[in-house]
FIKOLZA-1660 file (N, C-alpha, C; in steps of 0.1 Angstrom, whole numbers, plus 5000, padded with zeros to 4 digits):
% residues 206
   i   px   py   pz ch aa at
   1 9720 9209 0855  A  X  N
   1 9736 9210 0850  A  X CA
   1 9739 9196 0842  A  X  C
   2 9733 9186 0845  A  X  N
   2 9737 9174 0839  A  X CA
   2 9731 9172 0825  A  X  C
   3 9721 9179 0823  A  X  N
   3 9712 9177 0810  A  X CA
   3 9722 9185 0800  A  X  C
   4 9725 9197 0804  A  X  N
   4 9735 9205 0796  A  X CA
   4 9747 9201 0792  A  X  C
   5 9754 9195 0802  A  X  N
   5 9766 9190 0800  A  X CA
   5 9766 9177 0791  A  X  C
   6 9757 9169 0792  A  X  N
   6 9754 9158 0784  A  X CA
   6 9754 9161 0771  A  X  C
   7 9744 9171 0767  A  X  N
   7 9741 9176 0753  A  X CA
   7 9755 9182 0747  A  X  C
   8 9764 9188 0753  A  X  N
   8 9775 9194 0750  A  X CA
   8 9784 9182 0745  A  X  C
   9 9786 9172 0754  A  X  N
   9 9796 9162 0754  A  X CA
   9 9791 9152 0742  A  X  C
  10 9778 9151 0740  A  X  N
  10 9773 9143 0728  A  X CA
  10 9778 9149 0715  A  X  C
  11 9780 9161 0715  A  X  N
  11 9783 9169 0702  A  X CA
  11 9798 9170 0699  A  X  C
  12 9805 9164 0708  A  X  N
  12 9819 9165 0707  A  X CA
  12 9823 9155 0696  A  X  C
  13 9832 9159 0688  A  X  N
  13 9838 9151 0676  A  X CA
  13 9842 9136 0681  A  X  C
  14 9836 9127 0675  A  X  N
  14 9841 9113 0680  A  X CA
  14 9831 9107 0690  A  X  C
  15 9822 9115 0696  A  X  N
  15 9813 9109 0707  A  X CA
  15 9800 9106 0701  A  X  C
  16 9796 9093 0702  A  X  N
  16 9783 9087 0697  A  X CA
  16 9773 9090 0707  A  X  C
  17 9774 9086 0720  A  X  N
  17 9766 9089 0731  A  X CA
  17 9774 9089 0743  A  X  C
  18 9765 9095 0754  A  X  N
  18 9771 9093 0767  A  X CA
  18 9760 9093 0779  A  X  C
  19 9764 9088 0791  A  X  N
  19 9754 9088 0801  A  X CA
  19 9762 9092 0815  A  X  C
  20 9757 9101 0822  A  X  N
  20 9761 9107 0835  A  X CA
  20 9755 9102 0845  A  X  C
  21 9762 9099 0855  A  X  N
  21 9757 9094 0869  A  X CA
  21 9758 9105 0880  A  X  C
  22 9750 9103 0890  A  X  N
  22 9750 9113 0900  A  X CA
  22 9737 9125 0900  A  X  C
  23 9733 9128 0910  A  X  N
  23 9721 9136 0911  A  X CA
  23 9724 9151 0911  A  X  C
  24 9728 9157 0920  A  X  N
  24 9734 9172 0922  A  X CA
  24 9745 9174 0916  A  X  C
  25 9754 9164 0916  A  X  N
  25 9768 9166 0910  A  X CA
  25 9769 9153 0902  A  X  C
  26 9778 9156 0891  A  X  N
  26 9782 9145 0883  A  X CA
  26 9793 9138 0890  A  X  C
  27 9790 9124 0891  A  X  N
  27 9800 9113 0898  A  X CA
  27 9807 9108 0886  A  X  C
  28 9802 9103 0875  A  X  N
  28 9810 9096 0865  A  X CA
  28 9803 9099 0852  A  X  C
  29 9812 9098 0840  A  X  N
  29 9807 9101 0827  A  X CA
  29 9812 9088 0817  A  X  C
  30 9800 9081 0814  A  X  N
  30 9804 9072 0805  A  X CA
  30 9801 9074 0791  A  X  C
  31 9810 9073 0781  A  X  N
  31 9811 9076 0768  A  X CA
  31 9813 9064 0758  A  X  C
  32 9804 9064 0746  A  X  N
  32 9805 9056 0735  A  X CA
  32 9811 9064 0725  A  X  C
  33 9824 9059 0719  A  X  N
  33 9829 9068 0709  A  X CA
  33 9833 9061 0697  A  X  C
  34 9835 9067 0687  A  X  N
  34 9840 9059 0674  A  X CA
  34 9855 9059 0675  A  X  C
  35 9860 9052 0664  A  X  N
  35 9876 9051 0666  A  X CA
  35 9884 9061 0658  A  X  C
  36 9878 9072 0654  A  X  N
  36 9884 9080 0647  A  X CA
  36 9895 9090 0654  A  X  C
  37 9892 9092 0667  A  X  N
  37 9898 9101 0676  A  X CA
  37 9905 9093 0689  A  X  C
  38 9916 9099 0693  A  X  N
  38 9923 9092 0704  A  X CA
  38 9914 9096 0717  A  X  C
  39 9912 9085 0724  A  X  N
  39 9902 9087 0734  A  X CA
  39 9909 9098 0746  A  X  C
  40 9921 9100 0747  A  X  N
  40 9926 9109 0756  A  X CA
  40 9924 9124 0752  A  X  C
  41 9920 9127 0738  A  X  N
  41 9916 9139 0734  A  X CA
  41 9901 9141 0736  A  X  C
  42 9894 9131 0736  A  X  N
  42 9881 9131 0740  A  X CA
  42 9879 9136 0755  A  X  C
  43 9887 9129 0764  A  X  N
  43 9887 9131 0778  A  X CA
  43 9891 9144 0781  A  X  C
  44 9901 9149 0772  A  X  N
  44 9906 9164 0776  A  X CA
  44 9893 9174 0771  A  X  C
  45 9886 9171 0758  A  X  N
  45 9876 9179 0755  A  X CA
  45 9866 9179 0767  A  X  C
  46 9861 9166 0772  A  X  N
  46 9851 9167 0783  A  X CA
  46 9855 9174 0794  A  X  C
  47 9868 9173 0797  A  X  N
  47 9871 9180 0810  A  X CA
  47 9870 9197 0807  A  X  C
  48 9874 9200 0796  A  X  N
  48 9873 9213 0793  A  X CA
  48 9858 9219 0790  A  X  C
  49 9848 9213 0786  A  X  N
  49 9836 9216 0785  A  X CA
  49 9830 9217 0800  A  X  C
  50 9833 9207 0808  A  X  N
  50 9827 9207 0822  A  X CA
  50 9834 9220 0828  A  X  C
  51 9847 9223 0828  A  X  N
  51 9852 9234 0836  A  X CA
  51 9848 9247 0831  A  X  C
  52 9848 9249 0817  A  X  N
  52 9848 9263 0812  A  X CA
  52 9832 9265 0812  A  X  C
  53 9824 9257 0807  A  X  N
  53 9809 9259 0807  A  X CA
  53 9802 9259 0820  A  X  C
  54 9806 9251 0827  A  X  N
  54 9798 9249 0841  A  X CA
  54 9808 9251 0854  A  X  C
  55 9820 9254 0851  A  X  N
  55 9829 9258 0863  A  X CA
  55 9830 9244 0871  A  X  C
  56 9828 9234 0865  A  X  N
  56 9829 9220 0873  A  X CA
  56 9843 9213 0869  A  X  C
  57 9851 9211 0878  A  X  N
  57 9862 9201 0873  A  X CA
  57 9861 9186 0876  A  X  C
  58 9860 9178 0868  A  X  N
  58 9859 9165 0869  A  X CA
  58 9873 9156 0868  A  X  C
  59 9874 9147 0876  A  X  N
  59 9888 9137 0876  A  X CA
  59 9887 9129 0863  A  X  C
  60 9897 9129 0855  A  X  N
  60 9897 9123 0843  A  X CA
  60 9897 9107 0845  A  X  C
  61 9899 9104 0858  A  X  N
  61 9896 9087 0860  A  X CA
  61 9882 9085 0861  A  X  C
  62 9875 9094 0862  A  X  N
  62 9859 9091 0864  A  X CA
  62 9852 9093 0849  A  X  C
  63 9859 9092 0839  A  X  N
  63 9855 9094 0825  A  X CA
  63 9860 9082 0818  A  X  C
  64 9850 9073 0816  A  X  N
  64 9851 9060 0808  A  X CA
  64 9846 9061 0792  A  X  C
  65 9854 9054 0785  A  X  N
  65 9852 9056 0770  A  X CA
  65 9851 9040 0764  A  X  C
  66 9841 9037 0758  A  X  N
  66 9841 9025 0750  A  X CA
  66 9840 9029 0737  A  X  C
  67 9849 9023 0727  A  X  N
  67 9851 9025 0712  A  X CA
  67 9845 9014 0704  A  X  C
  68 9837 9019 0696  A  X  N
  68 9830 9010 0686  A  X CA
  68 9833 9015 0669  A  X  C
  69 9832 9005 0660  A  X  N
  69 9835 9009 0647  A  X CA
  69 9825 9017 0640  A  X  C
  70 9812 9014 0640  A  X  N
  70 9802 9023 0633  A  X CA
  70 9789 9024 0641  A  X  C
  71 9781 9032 0636  A  X  N
  71 9769 9033 0644  A  X CA
  71 9760 9044 0635  A  X  C
  72 9747 9043 0641  A  X  N
  72 9737 9052 0633  A  X CA
  72 9740 9066 0631  A  X  C
  73 9746 9072 0641  A  X  N
  73 9749 9085 0641  A  X CA
  73 9758 9090 0632  A  X  C
  74 9770 9080 0627  A  X  N
  74 9779 9082 0618  A  X CA
  74 9772 9080 0603  A  X  C
  75 9764 9073 0602  A  X  N
  75 9755 9071 0590  A  X CA
  75 9749 9082 0586  A  X  C
  76 9741 9088 0596  A  X  N
  76 9732 9101 0595  A  X CA
  76 9742 9111 0592  A  X  C
  77 9753 9114 0598  A  X  N
  77 9762 9124 0595  A  X CA
  77 9766 9123 0580  A  X  C
  78 9770 9113 0577  A  X  N
  78 9775 9112 0564  A  X CA
  78 9764 9114 0553  A  X  C
  79 9752 9109 0557  A  X  N
  79 9742 9111 0547  A  X CA
  79 9740 9126 0544  A  X  C
  80 9738 9134 0555  A  X  N
  80 9737 9148 0554  A  X CA
  80 9749 9154 0547  A  X  C
  81 9761 9150 0551  A  X  N
  81 9773 9158 0545  A  X CA
  81 9774 9155 0531  A  X  C
  82 9770 9144 0525  A  X  N
  82 9771 9142 0512  A  X CA
  82 9761 9150 0503  A  X  C
  83 9750 9155 0509  A  X  N
  83 9741 9163 0504  A  X CA
  83 9739 9179 0506  A  X  C
  84 9748 9180 0517  A  X  N
  84 9749 9195 0521  A  X CA
  84 9765 9199 0522  A  X  C
  85 9768 9206 0513  A  X  N
  85 9784 9210 0511  A  X CA
  85 9785 9225 0515  A  X  C
  86 9792 9228 0526  A  X  N
  86 9796 9242 0528  A  X CA
  86 9810 9246 0519  A  X  C
  87 9806 9252 0508  A  X  N
  87 9817 9256 0500  A  X CA
  87 9827 9266 0505  A  X  C
  88 9820 9276 0512  A  X  N
  88 9830 9287 0515  A  X CA
  88 9820 9297 0525  A  X  C
  89 9827 9303 0533  A  X  N
  89 9820 9313 0543  A  X CA
  89 9831 9324 0546  A  X  C
  90 9827 9336 0546  A  X  N
  90 9836 9346 0550  A  X CA
  90 9830 9360 0552  A  X  C
  91 9834 9368 0561  A  X  N
  91 9830 9381 0563  A  X CA
  91 9837 9392 0558  A  X  C
  92 9829 9404 0554  A  X  N
  92 9836 9415 0547  A  X CA
  92 9828 9427 0554  A  X  C
  93 9831 9440 0549  A  X  N
  93 9827 9452 0554  A  X CA
  93 9829 9453 0568  A  X  C
  94 9840 9451 0573  A  X  N
  94 9844 9453 0587  A  X CA
  94 9834 9444 0593  A  X  C
  95 9832 9431 0590  A  X  N
  95 9826 9421 0595  A  X CA
  95 9810 9423 0596  A  X  C
  96 9805 9430 0589  A  X  N
  96 9792 9435 0592  A  X CA
  96 9784 9427 0579  A  X  C
  97 9790 9420 0571  A  X  N
  97 9782 9411 0561  A  X CA
  97 9789 9397 0561  A  X  C
  98 9780 9389 0560  A  X  N
  98 9785 9374 0559  A  X CA
  98 9782 9366 0546  A  X  C
  99 9791 9363 0537  A  X  N
  99 9789 9356 0524  A  X CA
  99 9789 9342 0526  A  X  C
 100 9780 9335 0521  A  X  N
 100 9780 9320 0521  A  X CA
 100 9779 9314 0508  A  X  C
 101 9785 9302 0506  A  X  N
 101 9783 9296 0493  A  X CA
 101 9782 9280 0498  A  X  C
 102 9770 9274 0495  A  X  N
 102 9767 9261 0497  A  X CA
 102 9761 9254 0486  A  X  C
 103 9762 9239 0487  A  X  N
 103 9755 9230 0478  A  X CA
 103 9746 9222 0485  A  X  C
 104 9733 9222 0481  A  X  N
 104 9722 9213 0487  A  X CA
 104 9717 9205 0477  A  X  C
 105 9718 9193 0477  A  X  N
 105 9714 9183 0466  A  X CA
 105 9718 9188 0453  A  X  C
 106 9731 9192 0452  A  X  N
 106 9738 9197 0441  A  X CA
 106 9734 9211 0435  A  X  C
 107 9726 9216 0441  A  X  N
 107 9722 9232 0439  A  X CA
 107 9732 9239 0445  A  X  C
 108 9737 9248 0435  A  X  N
 108 9748 9258 0440  A  X CA
 108 9739 9271 0447  A  X  C
 109 9743 9275 0459  A  X  N
 109 9736 9286 0466  A  X CA
 109 9746 9296 0470  A  X  C
 110 9744 9309 0468  A  X  N
 110 9753 9320 0471  A  X CA
 110 9744 9332 0476  A  X  C
 111 9747 9334 0489  A  X  N
 111 9737 9345 0494  A  X CA
 111 9747 9351 0506  A  X  C
 112 9743 9365 0508  A  X  N
 112 9750 9374 0516  A  X CA
 112 9739 9379 0526  A  X  C
 113 9745 9382 0538  A  X  N
 113 9737 9385 0550  A  X CA
 113 9744 9398 0557  A  X  C
 114 9734 9407 0559  A  X  N
 114 9738 9419 0568  A  X CA
 114 9736 9416 0582  A  X  C
 115 9746 9421 0590  A  X  N
 115 9746 9420 0604  A  X CA
 115 9734 9429 0609  A  X  C
 116 9725 9423 0619  A  X  N
 116 9715 9433 0626  A  X CA
 116 9721 9439 0634  A  X  C
 117 9711 9448 0640  A  X  N
 117 9716 9458 0650  A  X CA
 117 9720 9450 0664  A  X  C
 118 9733 9453 0667  A  X  N
 118 9737 9448 0680  A  X CA
 118 9740 9432 0678  A  X  C
 119 9739 9426 0667  A  X  N
 119 9743 9411 0664  A  X CA
 119 9757 9411 0664  A  X  C
 120 9763 9399 0671  A  X  N
 120 9777 9396 0670  A  X CA
 120 9781 9391 0658  A  X  C
 121 9794 9389 0655  A  X  N
 121 9798 9384 0645  A  X CA
 121 9795 9368 0644  A  X  C
 122 9796 9362 0655  A  X  N
 122 9794 9349 0656  A  X CA
 122 9778 9345 0654  A  X  C
 123 9770 9352 0659  A  X  N
 123 9756 9350 0656  A  X CA
 123 9752 9353 0642  A  X  C
 124 9758 9362 0635  A  X  N
 124 9756 9366 0622  A  X CA
 124 9761 9356 0613  A  X  C
 125 9772 9347 0615  A  X  N
 125 9776 9335 0607  A  X CA
 125 9766 9324 0612  A  X  C
 126 9762 9322 0622  A  X  N
 126 9752 9311 0625  A  X CA
 126 9740 9314 0617  A  X  C
 127 9733 9325 0619  A  X  N
 127 9721 9328 0614  A  X CA
 127 9722 9328 0598  A  X  C
 128 9734 9330 0592  A  X  N
 128 9734 9332 0579  A  X CA
 128 9734 9317 0574  A  X  C
 129 9740 9307 0581  A  X  N
 129 9740 9293 0577  A  X CA
 129 9725 9287 0577  A  X  C
 130 9718 9291 0590  A  X  N
 130 9706 9284 0592  A  X CA
 130 9696 9291 0583  A  X  C
 131 9697 9301 0580  A  X  N
 131 9688 9310 0570  A  X CA
 131 9686 9301 0558  A  X  C
 132 9698 9297 0552  A  X  N
 132 9699 9289 0540  A  X CA
 132 9691 9276 0542  A  X  C
 133 9695 9269 0553  A  X  N
 133 9689 9257 0556  A  X CA
 133 9673 9258 0557  A  X  C
 134 9669 9269 0565  A  X  N
 134 9656 9270 0565  A  X CA
 134 9649 9273 0552  A  X  C
 135 9656 9280 0542  A  X  N
 135 9649 9284 0529  A  X CA
 135 9650 9273 0519  A  X  C
 136 9660 9262 0519  A  X  N
 136 9661 9253 0508  A  X CA
 136 9658 9240 0511  A  X  C
 137 9656 9238 0525  A  X  N
 137 9653 9224 0528  A  X CA
 137 9636 9224 0531  A  X  C
 138 9632 9213 0527  A  X  N
 138 9618 9210 0532  A  X CA
 138 9615 9205 0546  A  X  C
 139 9619 9214 0555  A  X  N
 139 9621 9209 0568  A  X CA
 139 9608 9217 0576  A  X  C
 140 9601 9210 0584  A  X  N
 140 9589 9216 0590  A  X CA
 140 9591 9226 0600  A  X  C
 141 9603 9226 0606  A  X  N
 141 9607 9234 0618  A  X CA
 141 9616 9244 0614  A  X  C
 142 9614 9255 0622  A  X  N
 142 9625 9266 0617  A  X CA
 142 9636 9265 0629  A  X  C
 143 9649 9268 0623  A  X  N
 143 9663 9265 0630  A  X CA
 143 9666 9281 0634  A  X  C
 144 9668 9284 0647  A  X  N
 144 9672 9296 0652  A  X CA
 144 9685 9295 0661  A  X  C
 145 9694 9305 0660  A  X  N
 145 9706 9305 0667  A  X CA
 145 9703 9310 0682  A  X  C
 146 9706 9302 0693  A  X  N
 146 9705 9307 0705  A  X CA
 146 9717 9314 0710  A  X  C
 147 9730 9307 0709  A  X  N
 147 9741 9313 0714  A  X CA
 147 9753 9305 0707  A  X  C
 148 9765 9314 0706  A  X  N
 148 9776 9305 0700  A  X CA
 148 9788 9311 0708  A  X  C
 149 9797 9303 0713  A  X  N
 149 9807 9307 0721  A  X CA
 149 9820 9299 0719  A  X  C
 150 9832 9302 0723  A  X  N
 150 9842 9293 0721  A  X CA
 150 9847 9289 0735  A  X  C
 151 9854 9278 0736  A  X  N
 151 9859 9273 0750  A  X CA
 151 9873 9272 0746  A  X  C
 152 9881 9276 0754  A  X  N
 152 9895 9279 0751  A  X CA
 152 9903 9269 0763  A  X  C
 153 9907 9257 0759  A  X  N
 153 9915 9249 0768  A  X CA
 153 9929 9245 0760  A  X  C
 154 9933 9233 0761  A  X  N
 154 9945 9228 0752  A  X CA
 154 9941 9230 0738  A  X  C
 155 9929 9229 0735  A  X  N
 155 9925 9229 0720  A  X CA
 155 9912 9239 0721  A  X  C
 156 9909 9248 0712  A  X  N
 156 9900 9257 0712  A  X CA
 156 9887 9251 0704  A  X  C
 157 9876 9252 0713  A  X  N
 157 9863 9246 0706  A  X CA
 157 9853 9256 0703  A  X  C
 158 9846 9255 0693  A  X  N
 158 9834 9265 0691  A  X CA
 158 9821 9257 0694  A  X  C
 159 9811 9262 0702  A  X  N
 159 9799 9255 0704  A  X CA
 159 9789 9264 0699  A  X  C
 160 9777 9256 0692  A  X  N
 160 9768 9265 0686  A  X CA
 160 9755 9256 0693  A  X  C
 161 9747 9265 0699  A  X  N
 161 9734 9262 0704  A  X CA
 161 9723 9267 0697  A  X  C
 162 9715 9256 0692  A  X  N
 162 9704 9260 0682  A  X CA
 162 9689 9254 0686  A  X  C
 163 9681 9262 0684  A  X  N
 163 9667 9257 0688  A  X CA
 163 9658 9256 0676  A  X  C
 164 9648 9246 0677  A  X  N
 164 9641 9242 0667  A  X CA
 164 9626 9247 0670  A  X  C
 165 9621 9255 0663  A  X  N
 165 9608 9261 0665  A  X CA
 165 9597 9256 0656  A  X  C
 166 9584 9255 0660  A  X  N
 166 9572 9251 0652  A  X CA
 166 9567 9266 0646  A  X  C
 167 9567 9268 0634  A  X  N
 167 9566 9282 0628  A  X CA
 167 9550 9284 0631  A  X  C
 168 9541 9273 0632  A  X  N
 168 9527 9275 0634  A  X CA
 168 9523 9281 0647  A  X  C
 169 9529 9277 0658  A  X  N
 169 9527 9281 0671  A  X CA
 169 9539 9289 0678  A  X  C
 170 9550 9290 0671  A  X  N
 170 9561 9295 0677  A  X CA
 170 9565 9288 0691  A  X  C
 171 9563 9277 0689  A  X  N
 171 9567 9269 0702  A  X CA
 171 9581 9262 0699  A  X  C
 172 9589 9263 0710  A  X  N
 172 9603 9256 0710  A  X CA
 172 9600 9241 0709  A  X  C
 173 9605 9232 0701  A  X  N
 173 9604 9218 0701  A  X CA
 173 9616 9212 0706  A  X  C
 174 9629 9217 0705  A  X  N
 174 9640 9211 0709  A  X CA
 174 9652 9220 0708  A  X  C
 175 9662 9216 0717  A  X  N
 175 9676 9224 0717  A  X CA
 175 9687 9215 0710  A  X  C
 176 9693 9221 0701  A  X  N
 176 9705 9212 0695  A  X CA
 176 9719 9219 0699  A  X  C
 177 9729 9211 0700  A  X  N
 177 9742 9214 0702  A  X CA
 177 9752 9209 0692  A  X  C
 178 9761 9217 0688  A  X  N
 178 9772 9212 0679  A  X CA
 178 9787 9218 0683  A  X  C
 179 9796 9210 0685  A  X  N
 179 9809 9215 0689  A  X CA
 179 9820 9210 0678  A  X  C
 180 9829 9217 0675  A  X  N
 180 9839 9215 0665  A  X CA
 180 9852 9221 0668  A  X  C
 181 9864 9218 0665  A  X  N
 181 9876 9223 0669  A  X CA
 181 9877 9237 0658  A  X  C
 182 9883 9248 0664  A  X  N
 182 9885 9258 0656  A  X CA
 182 9895 9257 0643  A  X  C
 183 9907 9252 0647  A  X  N
 183 9917 9253 0636  A  X CA
 183 9920 9264 0627  A  X  C
 184 9920 9275 0633  A  X  N
 184 9925 9287 0628  A  X CA
 184 9914 9296 0619  A  X  C
 185 9904 9289 0617  A  X  N
 185 9893 9295 0610  A  X CA
 185 9880 9297 0617  A  X  C
 186 9879 9307 0626  A  X  N
 186 9865 9309 0633  A  X CA
 186 9851 9307 0625  A  X  C
 187 9853 9315 0614  A  X  N
 187 9839 9314 0605  A  X CA
 187 9836 9301 0599  A  X  C
 188 9846 9293 0598  A  X  N
 188 9843 9279 0592  A  X CA
 188 9839 9271 0603  A  X  C
 189 9846 9273 0613  A  X  N
 189 9842 9264 0626  A  X CA
 189 9828 9267 0631  A  X  C
 190 9824 9281 0632  A  X  N
 190 9811 9282 0636  A  X CA
 190 9800 9278 0626  A  X  C
 191 9803 9279 0611  A  X  N
 191 9793 9272 0605  A  X CA
 191 9793 9256 0604  A  X  C
 192 9805 9251 0606  A  X  N
 192 9805 9235 0608  A  X CA
 192 9798 9230 0620  A  X  C
 193 9800 9240 0632  A  X  N
 193 9793 9238 0643  A  X CA
 193 9778 9237 0643  A  X  C
 194 9772 9247 0635  A  X  N
 194 9757 9248 0632  A  X CA
 194 9754 9235 0625  A  X  C
 195 9761 9232 0615  A  X  N
 195 9757 9220 0606  A  X CA
 195 9757 9208 0616  A  X  C
 196 9767 9206 0623  A  X  N
 196 9769 9194 0632  A  X CA
 196 9756 9194 0639  A  X  C
 197 9752 9207 0647  A  X  N
 197 9742 9205 0656  A  X CA
 197 9730 9199 0650  A  X  C
 198 9726 9204 0637  A  X  N
 198 9714 9201 0630  A  X CA
 198 9713 9189 0620  A  X  C
 199 9726 9183 0619  A  X  N
 199 9729 9172 0609  A  X CA
 199 9718 9161 0612  A  X  C
 200 9718 9155 0624  A  X  N
 200 9709 9143 0625  A  X CA
 200 9694 9146 0624  A  X  C
 201 9690 9158 0626  A  X  N
 201 9676 9161 0624  A  X CA
 201 9671 9165 0610  A  X  C
 202 9681 9169 0602  A  X  N
 202 9677 9172 0588  A  X CA
 202 9681 9162 0579  A  X  C
 203 9687 9151 0583  A  X  N
 203 9691 9141 0572  A  X CA
 203 9680 9134 0564  A  X  C
 204 9667 9135 0570  A  X  N
 204 9655 9128 0563  A  X CA
 204 9648 9138 0556  A  X  C
 205 9654 9152 0556  A  X  N
 205 9646 9161 0548  A  X CA
 205 9654 9167 0535  A  X  C
 206 9663 9158 0532  A  X  N
 206 9671 9165 0522  A  X CA
 206 9673 9153 0509  A  X  C
% end
């Protein structure tokens, strides 16, 4: 449980890194965060992630946050966002098609994707974004959507779980997680969560 919770917490907005103490159950959560978000909001997000994703309630007094001005993660995120721009994303045909417009290194890309049999709208949106990244980036691994879900607390979060595969042997290399606030646009939130999950891995390939 600790490993999954740690990955989710580290992808929350404002969180740079975190460490969890405790063996079978989490005793304390120690977080390094930037100064862009109120620490109280980060604490609420952490409580929500623990409660909804793993049905585990942690006392907010056991969550400590240290704030810093700048870090490598922020630099990497900025590096990627300057070269990958999500212009628009929306669904149509009763949500069976996803239209994506992006810019990668200044190149304008517009593509549409049809839903596969039994595919949820959430996974369709995530697959659409990752298909473009797989196609237009010189990235040695393949990005695949594992799961996309929302967490409803005081503020709604969308979580994107993504796996990187080696196409030569089809072996999973790593699992990535991204989380963003919904802010009344679920399609945009899903796309941003996917980009946030892969940002630090693809920043050197663009």
